[in-house]
C-alpha positions in Angstrom: -11.1 82.2 50.5 -11.9 79.0 48.7 -12.2 75.6 50.4 -11.3 72.6 48.3 -12.7 69.3 49.7 -11.0 66.1 48.4 -13.5 63.3 49.1 -11.1 60.8 47.6 -8.4 61.5 50.2 -8.2 60.0 53.7 -5.0 61.5 54.9 -6.5 63.6 57.7 -4.4 66.5 56.5 -5.6 70.0 56.0 -3.6 72.9 54.4 -4.0 76.7 54.1 -2.4 78.1 51.0 -1.7 81.9 51.2 -1.1 83.0 47.6 -1.5 85.6 45.0 -1.8 84.8 41.3 1.4 82.7 41.2 -0.2 80.2 43.5 -3.2 79.5 41.1 -1.1 77.1 39.0 0.4 75.3 42.0 -2.7 74.5 44.1 -4.1 71.7 41.8 -0.9 69.7 42.4 -1.6 69.8 46.2 -5.2 68.4 46.0 -4.3 64.6 46.0 -2.3 65.0 49.2 -4.9 66.7 51.5 -8.5 66.2 52.6 -9.1 69.9 52.7 -7.2 72.9 51.3 -8.2 76.5 52.1 -6.9 78.8 49.4 -6.5 82.4 50.6 -5.5 85.3 48.3 -3.5 87.6 50.4 -4.5 90.6 48.4 -8.1 90.3 49.2 -8.4 88.3 52.4 -9.1 90.6 55.4 -10.1 88.1 58.1 -7.8 86.5 60.6 -5.6 83.8 59.2 -4.8 82.6 62.6 -8.5 82.2 63.4 -9.0 80.2 60.2 -6.1 77.9 61.0 -7.2 77.3 64.5 -11.0 76.9 63.8 -10.3 74.4 61.0 -7.6 72.4 62.8 -5.0 73.1 60.1 -1.4 72.0 60.8 0.2 73.3 57.7 0.4 76.7 56.0 2.1 77.3 52.7 2.9 80.7 51.3 3.2 80.9 47.5 4.1 84.4 46.4 6.4 86.0 43.8 9.5 87.6 45.2 8.2 91.1 45.2 5.0 90.2 47.0 6.7 88.1 49.6 8.2 91.1 51.3 5.2 93.4 51.4 3.9 94.7 54.7 0.7 92.8 54.5 2.4 89.4 54.0 4.9 90.1 56.8 2.0 90.9 59.2 0.2 87.8 58.1 3.2 85.6 58.9 3.7 87.3 62.2 0.0 86.8 63.1 0.1 83.0 62.9 3.4 82.5 64.8 
């Protein structure tokens, strides 16, 4: 998990991005729009996503995965956990 802090932003918005390698190229485009972005690689993150979202006061979660990764058991469980 990587936290990106944008000190130039004053939107009050925070985002969690759940991604694999496809998300690496997309995350930089999000930075101007959020104060904080938490980038989680779903292949290696074993902590509770729901806990991260709640503890950091995050209102938005974005899943960026290739079509084959999006339907894996781990991703499905992650989505179910934060609902």
